[in-house]
Every structure is written in structure tokens, then in C-alpha cells.
SETORFI-343551 format. One record per residue (C-alpha): residue number from 0; residue in three letters; x, y, z. Coordinates in nm, 4 decimals, always signed. Each point is the difference from the previous one (the first is absolute). Example, Ala and Ser with C-alpha at 12.3 -4.5 7.8 and 13.67 -1.06 7.14 Angstrom:
BEGIN
@nr->0	rest->ALA	x->+1.2300	y->-0.4500	z->+0.7800
@nr->1	rest->SER	x->+0.1370	y->+0.3440	z->-0.0660
% end
This chain:
BEGIN
@nr->0	rest->MET	x->+8.1185	y->+12.1241	z->+14.4786
@nr->1	rest->ALA	x->-0.2337	y->-0.3340	z->-0.0438
@nr->2	rest->ARG	x->-0.2005	y->-0.1709	z->+0.2725
@nr->3	rest->ILE	x->+0.1181	y->-0.3535	z->-0.0591
@nr->4	rest->GLY	x->-0.0778	y->-0.3517	z->+0.1032
@nr->5	rest->PHE	x->+0.1899	y->-0.3192	z->+0.0034
@nr->6	rest->ILE	x->-0.0323	y->-0.3636	z->+0.0172
@nr->7	rest->GLY	x->+0.2847	y->-0.1970	z->+0.0182
@nr->8	rest->ALA	x->+0.2521	y->+0.2362	z->+0.1487
@nr->9	rest->SER	x->+0.1613	y->-0.3226	z->+0.2093
@nr->10	rest->GLY	x->+0.0916	y->-0.1484	z->-0.3112
@nr->11	rest->LEU	x->+0.3614	y->+0.0001	z->-0.1268
@nr->12	rest->MET	x->-0.0997	y->+0.2182	z->-0.2556
@nr->13	rest->GLY	x->-0.3113	y->+0.2017	z->+0.1300
@nr->14	rest->HIS	x->+0.2315	y->+0.1206	z->+0.2993
@nr->15	rest->GLY	x->+0.2449	y->+0.1865	z->-0.2032
@nr->16	rest->MET	x->-0.2759	y->+0.1639	z->-0.2306
@nr->17	rest->ALA	x->-0.1707	y->+0.1153	z->+0.3225
@nr->18	rest->LYS	x->+0.2825	y->+0.1327	z->+0.1515
@nr->19	rest->ASN	x->+0.0523	y->+0.1981	z->-0.2688
@nr->20	rest->LEU	x->-0.3228	y->+0.1506	z->-0.0427
@nr->21	rest->LEU	x->+0.0075	y->+0.1008	z->+0.3355
@nr->22	rest->ALA	x->+0.3634	y->+0.1787	z->-0.0273
@nr->23	rest->HIS	x->-0.1884	y->+0.2239	z->-0.3134
@nr->24	rest->GLY	x->-0.2466	y->+0.1242	z->+0.2429
@nr->25	rest->HIS	x->-0.2959	y->-0.2027	z->-0.0529
@nr->26	rest->GLY	x->-0.2444	y->-0.0988	z->+0.2297
@nr->27	rest->LEU	x->-0.0528	y->-0.3994	z->+0.0430
@nr->28	rest->ARG	x->-0.2210	y->-0.2335	z->+0.1281
@nr->29	rest->LEU	x->+0.0796	y->-0.3542	z->+0.0535
@nr->30	rest->ALA	x->-0.1637	y->-0.3371	z->+0.0919
@nr->31	rest->VAL	x->+0.1484	y->-0.1205	z->+0.2950
@nr->32	rest->HIS	x->-0.1050	y->-0.3419	z->+0.1716
@nr->33	rest->ARG	x->+0.1886	y->-0.1645	z->+0.3110
@nr->34	rest->ASN	x->+0.3723	y->+0.0339	z->-0.1414
@nr->35	rest->ARG	x->+0.1127	y->+0.3628	z->+0.0001
@nr->36	rest->GLU	x->+0.3566	y->-0.0758	z->-0.0142
@nr->37	rest->ARG	x->+0.0702	y->+0.0388	z->-0.3580
@nr->38	rest->VAL	x->-0.1884	y->+0.3350	z->+0.0056
@nr->39	rest->ALA	x->+0.1024	y->+0.1027	z->+0.3129
@nr->40	rest->ASP	x->+0.2578	y->+0.3053	z->-0.1811
@nr->41	rest->LEU	x->-0.3086	y->+0.1095	z->-0.2152
@nr->42	rest->LEU	x->-0.2345	y->+0.0469	z->+0.2772
@nr->43	rest->GLU	x->+0.3032	y->+0.2004	z->+0.1827
@nr->44	rest->ALA	x->+0.0305	y->+0.1919	z->-0.3023
@nr->45	rest->GLY	x->-0.3629	y->+0.0971	z->-0.0064
@nr->46	rest->ALA	x->-0.1815	y->-0.2661	z->-0.1815
@nr->47	rest->VAL	x->-0.3814	y->-0.0678	z->+0.1672
@nr->48	rest->ALA	x->-0.0716	y->-0.3523	z->+0.0733
@nr->49	rest->VAL	x->-0.3634	y->-0.0623	z->-0.0600
@nr->50	rest->ASP	x->-0.1873	y->-0.3593	z->+0.0491
@nr->51	rest->ASN	x->-0.0974	y->-0.1007	z->-0.3667
@nr->52	rest->ALA	x->+0.0031	y->+0.0434	z->-0.3714
@nr->53	rest->ALA	x->-0.3198	y->+0.2113	z->+0.0083
@nr->54	rest->ALA	x->+0.1375	y->+0.2436	z->+0.2591
@nr->55	rest->VAL	x->+0.3217	y->+0.0364	z->-0.2054
@nr->56	rest->ALA	x->-0.2235	y->+0.1012	z->-0.3087
@nr->57	rest->GLN	x->-0.2045	y->+0.2541	z->+0.2234
@nr->58	rest->GLY	x->+0.1668	y->+0.3322	z->-0.0497
@nr->59	rest->SER	x->+0.2441	y->-0.1090	z->-0.2068
@nr->60	rest->GLU	x->+0.0216	y->+0.1466	z->-0.3961
@nr->61	rest->ILE	x->+0.2685	y->-0.2877	z->-0.0756
@nr->62	rest->VAL	x->+0.0147	y->-0.3818	z->+0.1144
@nr->63	rest->PHE	x->+0.3012	y->-0.1989	z->-0.0680
@nr->64	rest->VAL	x->-0.0291	y->-0.3811	z->+0.0104
@nr->65	rest->CYS	x->+0.3445	y->-0.2150	z->-0.0084
@nr->66	rest->VAL	x->-0.1130	y->-0.3451	z->+0.1034
@nr->67	rest->THR	x->+0.0894	y->-0.3596	z->-0.1723
@nr->68	rest->GLY	x->-0.2503	y->-0.0277	z->-0.2603
@nr->69	rest->SER	x->-0.3438	y->+0.0092	z->-0.1558
@nr->70	rest->PRO	x->-0.2060	y->-0.1918	z->+0.2868
@nr->71	rest->GLN	x->+0.1550	y->+0.2309	z->+0.2773
@nr->72	rest->VAL	x->-0.0674	y->+0.3229	z->-0.2163
@nr->73	rest->GLU	x->-0.3448	y->-0.1359	z->-0.0452
@nr->74	rest->ALA	x->-0.0550	y->-0.0397	z->+0.3667
@nr->75	rest->VAL	x->+0.1309	y->+0.3669	z->+0.0769
@nr->76	rest->VAL	x->-0.2142	y->+0.1382	z->-0.2237
@nr->77	rest->LEU	x->-0.3294	y->-0.1917	z->-0.0042
@nr->78	rest->GLY	x->+0.0262	y->-0.1954	z->+0.3371
@nr->79	rest->GLU	x->-0.2041	y->+0.1135	z->+0.2863
@nr->80	rest->GLY	x->+0.1443	y->+0.2824	z->+0.1293
@nr->81	rest->GLY	x->+0.2110	y->+0.0684	z->-0.3100
@nr->82	rest->LEU	x->+0.0583	y->+0.2961	z->-0.1772
@nr->83	rest->LEU	x->-0.2996	y->+0.0312	z->-0.1589
@nr->84	rest->ALA	x->-0.2055	y->+0.0056	z->+0.2812
@nr->85	rest->GLY	x->+0.1850	y->+0.3263	z->+0.1074
@nr->86	rest->ALA	x->+0.0546	y->+0.1663	z->-0.3607
@nr->87	rest->ALA	x->-0.1504	y->+0.3305	z->-0.0970
@nr->88	rest->PRO	x->-0.0321	y->+0.0740	z->-0.3498
@nr->89	rest->GLY	x->+0.3219	y->+0.1198	z->-0.1456
@nr->90	rest->LEU	x->+0.2300	y->-0.2229	z->+0.1939
@nr->91	rest->LEU	x->+0.3040	y->-0.1222	z->-0.2301
@nr->92	rest->ILE	x->+0.0456	y->-0.3962	z->+0.1030
@nr->93	rest->VAL	x->+0.3598	y->-0.0813	z->-0.1056
@nr->94	rest->ASP	x->+0.0868	y->-0.3562	z->-0.0393
@nr->95	rest->CYS	x->+0.3971	y->-0.0297	z->+0.0188
@nr->96	rest->SER	x->-0.0087	y->-0.3678	z->+0.0730
@nr->97	rest->THR	x->+0.0373	y->-0.2586	z->-0.2977
@nr->98	rest->SER	x->-0.3267	y->-0.0804	z->-0.0844
@nr->99	rest->GLU	x->-0.2282	y->-0.2023	z->-0.2778
@nr->100	rest->PRO	x->-0.0888	y->+0.2515	z->-0.2743
@nr->101	rest->GLY	x->-0.3557	y->-0.1969	z->-0.0143
@nr->102	rest->SER	x->-0.0339	y->+0.0745	z->+0.4038
@nr->103	rest->THR	x->+0.1121	y->+0.3595	z->-0.0724
@nr->104	rest->ALA	x->-0.2504	y->+0.0561	z->-0.2266
@nr->105	rest->ARG	x->-0.2992	y->-0.1516	z->+0.1794
@nr->106	rest->LEU	x->+0.1039	y->+0.2251	z->+0.3095
@nr->107	rest->ARG	x->+0.0395	y->+0.3057	z->-0.2234
@nr->108	rest->GLU	x->-0.3553	y->-0.0509	z->-0.1281
@nr->109	rest->ARG	x->-0.1181	y->-0.0553	z->+0.3692
@nr->110	rest->CYS	x->+0.1713	y->+0.2875	z->+0.1307
@nr->111	rest->ALA	x->-0.0867	y->+0.2183	z->-0.2873
@nr->112	rest->ALA	x->-0.4045	y->-0.0609	z->+0.0838
@nr->113	rest->ASP	x->+0.0770	y->+0.1933	z->+0.3524
@nr->114	rest->GLY	x->+0.1586	y->+0.2833	z->-0.1476
@nr->115	rest->VAL	x->+0.3889	y->-0.1625	z->+0.0625
@nr->116	rest->ALA	x->+0.2756	y->-0.0054	z->-0.2444
@nr->117	rest->PHE	x->+0.1994	y->-0.3509	z->+0.0208
@nr->118	rest->ILE	x->+0.3516	y->+0.0903	z->-0.1318
@nr->119	rest->ASP	x->+0.2888	y->-0.2937	z->-0.0731
@nr->120	rest->ALA	x->+0.3295	y->+0.1101	z->+0.0711
@nr->121	rest->PRO	x->+0.2483	y->-0.2827	z->+0.0950
@nr->122	rest->LEU	x->+0.3151	y->+0.0496	z->+0.0900
@nr->123	rest->ALA	x->+0.3714	y->-0.1494	z->-0.0850
@nr->124	rest->ARG	x->+0.3372	y->-0.0086	z->+0.1555
@nr->125	rest->THR	x->+0.0511	y->-0.0653	z->+0.3671
@nr->126	rest->PRO	x->-0.1161	y->+0.0426	z->+0.3305
@nr->127	rest->ALA	x->+0.3576	y->+0.1970	z->+0.0597
@nr->128	rest->GLU	x->-0.0929	y->+0.2187	z->-0.2778
@nr->129	rest->ALA	x->-0.3533	y->+0.0697	z->+0.1290
@nr->130	rest->GLU	x->+0.1732	y->+0.1118	z->+0.3656
@nr->131	rest->ALA	x->+0.2294	y->+0.2384	z->-0.2486
@nr->132	rest->GLY	x->-0.3095	y->+0.1140	z->-0.1834
@nr->133	rest->ARG	x->+0.1058	y->-0.1478	z->-0.3465
@nr->134	rest->LEU	x->-0.2388	y->-0.2515	z->-0.0955
@nr->135	rest->ASN	x->-0.0967	y->-0.0278	z->-0.3425
@nr->136	rest->VAL	x->-0.3860	y->+0.0415	z->-0.0407
@nr->137	rest->MET	x->-0.2324	y->-0.1187	z->-0.3141
@nr->138	rest->VAL	x->-0.3085	y->+0.2127	z->-0.0356
@nr->139	rest->GLY	x->-0.3313	y->-0.1350	z->-0.1412
@nr->140	rest->ALA	x->-0.2291	y->+0.2854	z->-0.0065
@nr->141	rest->GLU	x->-0.1983	y->+0.2856	z->-0.1841
@nr->142	rest->PRO	x->+0.2015	y->+0.3019	z->-0.0647
@nr->143	rest->ALA	x->-0.1575	y->+0.2148	z->+0.2528
@nr->144	rest->ALA	x->+0.0294	y->-0.2485	z->+0.2620
@nr->145	rest->PHE	x->+0.3446	y->-0.0314	z->-0.0759
@nr->146	rest->ALA	x->+0.0474	y->+0.3600	z->+0.0059
@nr->147	rest->ARG	x->-0.1599	y->-0.0206	z->+0.3511
@nr->148	rest->LEU	x->+0.1906	y->-0.2817	z->+0.1485
@nr->149	rest->GLU	x->+0.3812	y->+0.0672	z->-0.1570
@nr->150	rest->PRO	x->+0.1191	y->+0.2747	z->+0.2011
@nr->151	rest->VAL	x->-0.0665	y->-0.2536	z->+0.3406
@nr->152	rest->LEU	x->+0.1418	y->-0.2997	z->-0.1818
@nr->153	rest->ARG	x->+0.3150	y->+0.1880	z->-0.0322
@nr->154	rest->CYS	x->+0.0495	y->+0.0034	z->+0.3898
@nr->155	rest->PHE	x->+0.0943	y->-0.3190	z->-0.0079
@nr->156	rest->ALA	x->+0.0818	y->-0.1050	z->-0.3764
@nr->157	rest->GLU	x->+0.3039	y->+0.1111	z->-0.2262
@nr->158	rest->ASN	x->-0.1792	y->-0.0729	z->-0.3232
@nr->159	rest->VAL	x->-0.3839	y->+0.0003	z->-0.0573
@nr->160	rest->PHE	x->-0.1068	y->-0.1362	z->-0.3080
@nr->161	rest->HIS	x->-0.3717	y->+0.0782	z->-0.1701
@nr->162	rest->VAL	x->+0.0202	y->-0.3258	z->-0.1848
@nr->163	rest->GLY	x->-0.3972	y->+0.0275	z->-0.1175
@nr->164	rest->VAL	x->-0.3410	y->-0.0149	z->+0.0791
@nr->165	rest->PRO	x->-0.1186	y->-0.1652	z->+0.3192
@nr->166	rest->GLY	x->+0.0760	y->-0.3481	z->+0.0439
@nr->167	rest->ALA	x->+0.3143	y->+0.0286	z->-0.2045
@nr->168	rest->GLY	x->+0.2377	y->+0.0391	z->+0.3159
@nr->169	rest->HIS	x->-0.0887	y->-0.3659	z->+0.1208
@nr->170	rest->THR	x->+0.0863	y->-0.1068	z->-0.3325
@nr->171	rest->VAL	x->+0.3196	y->+0.1393	z->-0.0665
@nr->172	rest->LYS	x->+0.1303	y->-0.1114	z->+0.3615
@nr->173	rest->LEU	x->-0.1150	y->-0.3567	z->-0.0845
@nr->174	rest->LEU	x->+0.2162	y->+0.0341	z->-0.2935
@nr->175	rest->ASN	x->+0.2948	y->+0.1611	z->+0.1462
@nr->176	rest->ASN	x->-0.0317	y->-0.2911	z->+0.2470
@nr->177	rest->PHE	x->+0.0002	y->-0.2791	z->-0.2591
@nr->178	rest->ILE	x->+0.3041	y->+0.1318	z->-0.1820
@nr->179	rest->GLY	x->+0.1781	y->+0.0433	z->+0.3776
@nr->180	rest->GLN	x->-0.1114	y->-0.3570	z->+0.0957
@nr->181	rest->ALA	x->+0.1012	y->-0.1197	z->-0.3154
@nr->182	rest->ILE	x->+0.3467	y->+0.0949	z->+0.0518
@nr->183	rest->CYS	x->+0.0466	y->-0.1203	z->+0.3313
@nr->184	rest->THR	x->-0.1387	y->-0.3332	z->-0.0442
@nr->185	rest->ALA	x->+0.2168	y->-0.0408	z->-0.3278
@nr->186	rest->THR	x->+0.3123	y->+0.0934	z->+0.2249
@nr->187	rest->ALA	x->-0.0467	y->-0.2276	z->+0.2493
@nr->188	rest->GLU	x->-0.0378	y->-0.2872	z->-0.2289
@nr->189	rest->ALA	x->+0.2898	y->+0.0923	z->-0.2034
@nr->190	rest->PHE	x->+0.2085	y->-0.0049	z->+0.3305
@nr->191	rest->ALA	x->-0.1129	y->-0.3685	z->+0.0473
@nr->192	rest->VAL	x->+0.0684	y->-0.0635	z->-0.3382
@nr->193	rest->GLY	x->+0.3317	y->+0.1727	z->+0.0283
@nr->194	rest->GLN	x->+0.1158	y->-0.1528	z->+0.3254
@nr->195	rest->ARG	x->-0.0768	y->-0.3507	z->-0.1124
@nr->196	rest->SER	x->+0.1852	y->+0.0335	z->-0.3100
@nr->197	rest->GLY	x->+0.3116	y->+0.1102	z->+0.1900
@nr->198	rest->VAL	x->-0.0072	y->+0.3411	z->-0.1032
@nr->199	rest->ASP	x->+0.1264	y->+0.2770	z->+0.2329
@nr->200	rest->LEU	x->-0.2916	y->+0.2043	z->+0.0998
@nr->201	rest->LYS	x->+0.1665	y->+0.3084	z->+0.0991
@nr->202	rest->LYS	x->+0.1863	y->-0.0053	z->-0.3920
@nr->203	rest->LEU	x->-0.3710	y->-0.0243	z->-0.1396
@nr->204	rest->VAL	x->-0.0798	y->+0.2811	z->+0.1998
@nr->205	rest->GLU	x->+0.2789	y->+0.2386	z->-0.1109
@nr->206	rest->LEU	x->-0.0156	y->-0.1098	z->-0.3332
@nr->207	rest->LEU	x->-0.4226	y->+0.0842	z->+0.0004
@nr->208	rest->SER	x->+0.0547	y->+0.3303	z->+0.2424
@nr->209	rest->ALA	x->+0.2044	y->+0.1463	z->-0.3673
@nr->210	rest->GLY	x->-0.2469	y->-0.0608	z->-0.2338
@nr->211	rest->PRO	x->-0.3748	y->+0.0618	z->-0.0863
@nr->212	rest->VAL	x->-0.1389	y->-0.2467	z->+0.2375
@nr->213	rest->ASN	x->+0.0916	y->+0.1544	z->+0.2811
@nr->214	rest->SER	x->-0.2341	y->+0.2025	z->+0.2474
@nr->215	rest->GLY	x->-0.0744	y->+0.0906	z->+0.3449
@nr->216	rest->LEU	x->-0.2252	y->-0.3293	z->+0.0513
@nr->217	rest->PHE	x->+0.2855	y->-0.1962	z->-0.1527
@nr->218	rest->GLN	x->+0.2602	y->+0.1243	z->+0.2535
@nr->219	rest->ALA	x->-0.2381	y->-0.0251	z->+0.2820
@nr->220	rest->MET	x->-0.0542	y->-0.3460	z->-0.0864
@nr->221	rest->ALA	x->+0.3812	y->-0.0444	z->-0.0418
@nr->222	rest->LYS	x->+0.0212	y->+0.0865	z->+0.3948
@nr->223	rest->SER	x->-0.0948	y->-0.3801	z->+0.0474
@nr->224	rest->LEU	x->+0.3539	y->-0.0704	z->-0.1088
@nr->225	rest->THR	x->+0.1161	y->+0.1404	z->+0.3445
@nr->226	rest->GLY	x->-0.2698	y->-0.1438	z->+0.2052
@nr->227	rest->ASP	x->-0.2185	y->+0.3357	z->-0.0348
@nr->228	rest->LEU	x->-0.3721	y->-0.0825	z->-0.0238
@nr->229	rest->ALA	x->-0.1390	y->+0.3016	z->+0.0345
@nr->230	rest->GLY	x->+0.1317	y->+0.1992	z->-0.3114
@nr->231	rest->ILE	x->-0.3744	y->+0.0641	z->-0.0666
@nr->232	rest->ARG	x->-0.1841	y->+0.0495	z->+0.2843
@nr->233	rest->PHE	x->-0.3112	y->-0.1042	z->-0.1729
@nr->234	rest->GLY	x->-0.2345	y->-0.3225	z->+0.1658
@nr->235	rest->LEU	x->+0.0452	y->-0.3101	z->-0.2401
@nr->236	rest->ASP	x->-0.3785	y->-0.0866	z->+0.0667
@nr->237	rest->ASN	x->-0.1382	y->+0.3656	z->-0.0761
@nr->238	rest->ALA	x->+0.2446	y->-0.0756	z->-0.3335
@nr->239	rest->ARG	x->-0.1762	y->-0.2741	z->-0.0554
@nr->240	rest->LYS	x->-0.3523	y->+0.1644	z->+0.0274
@nr->241	rest->ASP	x->+0.0941	y->+0.2863	z->-0.2225
@nr->242	rest->LEU	x->+0.0387	y->-0.2794	z->-0.2980
@nr->243	rest->ARG	x->-0.2819	y->-0.1553	z->+0.0966
@nr->244	rest->TYR	x->-0.1867	y->+0.3088	z->-0.0631
@nr->245	rest->TYR	x->+0.2235	y->+0.0774	z->-0.3513
@nr->246	rest->THR	x->-0.0858	y->-0.3354	z->-0.1176
@nr->247	rest->HIS	x->-0.3655	y->+0.0557	z->+0.0735
@nr->248	rest->LEU	x->-0.0373	y->+0.3193	z->-0.1657
@nr->249	rest->ALA	x->+0.1972	y->-0.2006	z->-0.3235
@nr->250	rest->GLU	x->-0.2730	y->-0.2517	z->+0.0275
@nr->251	rest->GLU	x->-0.2907	y->+0.2439	z->+0.0267
@nr->252	rest->LEU	x->+0.1400	y->+0.1753	z->-0.3168
@nr->253	rest->ALA	x->+0.0617	y->-0.3363	z->-0.1997
@nr->254	rest->VAL	x->+0.3848	y->+0.0629	z->-0.0104
@nr->255	rest->PRO	x->+0.2073	y->-0.2839	z->+0.0365
@nr->256	rest->SER	x->+0.2262	y->+0.0224	z->+0.2792
@nr->257	rest->VAL	x->+0.2455	y->-0.2833	z->-0.0132
@nr->258	rest->MET	x->+0.3042	y->+0.1952	z->+0.1467
@nr->259	rest->GLY	x->-0.2265	y->+0.1569	z->+0.2810
@nr->260	rest->GLU	x->-0.1440	y->-0.3483	z->+0.1085
@nr->261	rest->ALA	x->+0.3558	y->-0.1746	z->+0.0054
@nr->262	rest->VAL	x->+0.1473	y->+0.3300	z->+0.2510
@nr->263	rest->HIS	x->-0.3658	y->-0.0648	z->+0.2101
@nr->264	rest->GLN	x->+0.0581	y->-0.3243	z->+0.0324
@nr->265	rest->SER	x->+0.3662	y->+0.0435	z->+0.0851
@nr->266	rest->LEU	x->-0.1081	y->+0.2161	z->+0.2695
@nr->267	rest->THR	x->-0.2479	y->-0.2401	z->+0.1126
@nr->268	rest->LEU	x->+0.2350	y->-0.2960	z->+0.0088
@nr->269	rest->ALA	x->+0.2237	y->+0.2217	z->+0.1952
@nr->270	rest->SER	x->-0.2696	y->+0.0434	z->+0.2385
@nr->271	rest->ALA	x->-0.1108	y->-0.3462	z->+0.0219
@nr->272	rest->LEU	x->+0.3603	y->-0.0877	z->+0.0937
@nr->273	rest->GLY	x->-0.0330	y->+0.2470	z->+0.3196
@nr->274	rest->HIS	x->+0.1426	y->+0.3246	z->-0.1073
@nr->275	rest->GLY	x->-0.3194	y->+0.2067	z->-0.0568
@nr->276	rest->ASP	x->+0.0562	y->+0.2065	z->+0.3314
@nr->277	rest->LYS	x->+0.3439	y->+0.0993	z->-0.0856
@nr->278	rest->PHE	x->+0.1269	y->+0.2326	z->-0.2730
@nr->279	rest->VAL	x->+0.0023	y->-0.0676	z->-0.3936
@nr->280	rest->PRO	x->+0.3783	y->-0.0977	z->-0.0286
@nr->281	rest->SER	x->-0.0768	y->-0.2740	z->+0.1791
@nr->282	rest->LEU	x->-0.1215	y->-0.1573	z->-0.3176
@nr->283	rest->VAL	x->+0.3771	y->-0.0667	z->-0.0230
@nr->284	rest->GLU	x->-0.0761	y->-0.2502	z->+0.3238
@nr->285	rest->ALA	x->-0.2665	y->-0.1356	z->-0.1549
@nr->286	rest->GLN	x->+0.2440	y->-0.0897	z->-0.3211
@nr->287	rest->GLU	x->+0.2351	y->-0.1556	z->+0.2764
@nr->288	rest->GLN	x->-0.2622	y->-0.2695	z->+0.0939
@nr->289	rest->LEU	x->-0.0860	y->-0.0775	z->-0.3233
@nr->290	rest->SER	x->+0.2963	y->-0.0330	z->-0.1851
@nr->291	rest->GLY	x->+0.2320	y->-0.1039	z->+0.2870
@nr->292	rest->ALA	x->+0.2256	y->+0.3187	z->-0.1181
@nr->293	rest->ARG	x->+0.1934	y->+0.1787	z->+0.2936
@nr->294	rest->ILE	x->-0.0430	y->+0.3392	z->-0.0854
@nr->295	rest->VAL	x->-0.0379	y->+0.2380	z->+0.3140
@nr->296	rest->PRO	x->+0.2969	y->-0.0519	z->+0.2364
@nr->297	rest->ARG	x->-0.0885	y->-0.1135	z->+0.3883
% end
């Protein structure tokens, strides 16, 4: 069993990951601040509470970081009382956040100077699947590091993909999220146009459900027609952040990102209209405001 540290166990994804690591017998150290409510069950199950990230790193073989994005990851790793302040050579820091590849590369170089490996291993699927131990993980790592890490990842992941060299994990995650949000934003817009033109949207969903356009994301967006705006439990502002990372990556590579910019601006507009703290299906509510369409029953 490994000695594992965890940053972000109080989050929607992190809690389930940490719970499953404990259930598989691993020792777990958590940085716990004032609010212990979200991790109380983890502490009861044997997790050890410490004061800061440096204390999480001390004595750990692997530390998982599952926070919002690159600024938070950088603060956890490099900040005062951060992971590197307590890390010993040989430590694996595993970033399961959705982060910018450029930031990941800088952190990897800085960690390597202290003999620490920084691995990108972002996640797919939902908090429900995190609790069930059925996440998808995409890992960018050297083969030896991946071999060391894979058995631990399988404590909370149904599918573990070694997608390439260090940095490939975060790049693949941004591609995944771009395609996913393109489906969501296109669906919300189509619902608005369809409703304004007099189409029965339930008939539209029936048709698309029987053809190649159908997908889990489309079905989750279609739940908005019954008033369910939580079919995708992923924050709209987080989706906006991920698309910003994606378009930034495309710009750095000098690749035109016409669709990426359109999706990013659709999410930015929905956030500006007041839906940023809601889930992604509230893109439909934003379309109602913009078009005058009536889509979500109230």
C-alpha cells in the first residue's frame, strides 16, 4: 500500500477519489482547513489531517492535486507551505486538475530540479462516477512513472489511458473538453432556433436520439426540456476556463481555432448573463435570454 497525499479532497471530484483510495487500503494525508464537513467521513475512515501542502508531501510517495486550474495548482506546488517545501526526492506529484499545458511544463521542470516528478493525469466523467470509482484518467508520463502510478489510479478509475509523454494528458483533456462543449453549445443554440421556428423540440430530440448525432452529452442537454438543468454536473465557469486554455493552446501552436473561439465566447456570454455559477446545461437559459425562446418549463 502506498503513502498518499491529497490536495482537493473536499471538491466534487476529489472526495470520491480520496474515498476510494482509502477503501483500497492506502494511507492518506489531507490538507484540511477550517471547514471539515466535506472530509469528515474521510477522517473517520482513517485519513490524517495536516495543516498545509508541505505537510501533505512529507512522508508521502504520491500526492494527488485536484483543484480548479493552473493558478491553484501553481500555488499548491510552489507557494509558501507548498508541496515542494515538504517534498523529498522521488515524490510523484499527480495533477488531476484541468490545467494549461504551458504551466504544466514549467511546473514539471521546476519539480525535476528537486528530484520530484510532476505528472499530468486529468479526469473525465462526473462526481457520481468519482464516488463509484469509475472515472476515466488520461496520463502524460514517462513509461516508468506510469507503471508506478497506474495501480493507484485504478483505485478510483475504471479506465486509465497512457496518452503519451509528460504534458500529453492535459493536452488531450483540453481537446476532449473542446469537443464536449461544442456539442453542448450547439445543442443549446439549436433548441433556441427550433423553438422560435415552431418546431416541437421533443420531436427533434426523438429524431436525433435515433441517429449518429446522439450522445450522452446531447441527452444530458435534452433534459433541459423537462426542466432538469443538472444533467451535466460541471460548472459553466469551469467549462469557460477550459475553453480559454484550449484556445490559448491553439494560439501558441499557430493553429486557427474558429470553432474553439465560438464555443469559448458562447460560454463567456452565458457567464456574463449570470449563469457562470450554474451547470453547463444553463447554456439553454442563456439562449432563452438572447433569443426570446421558451425552452425550459417553469
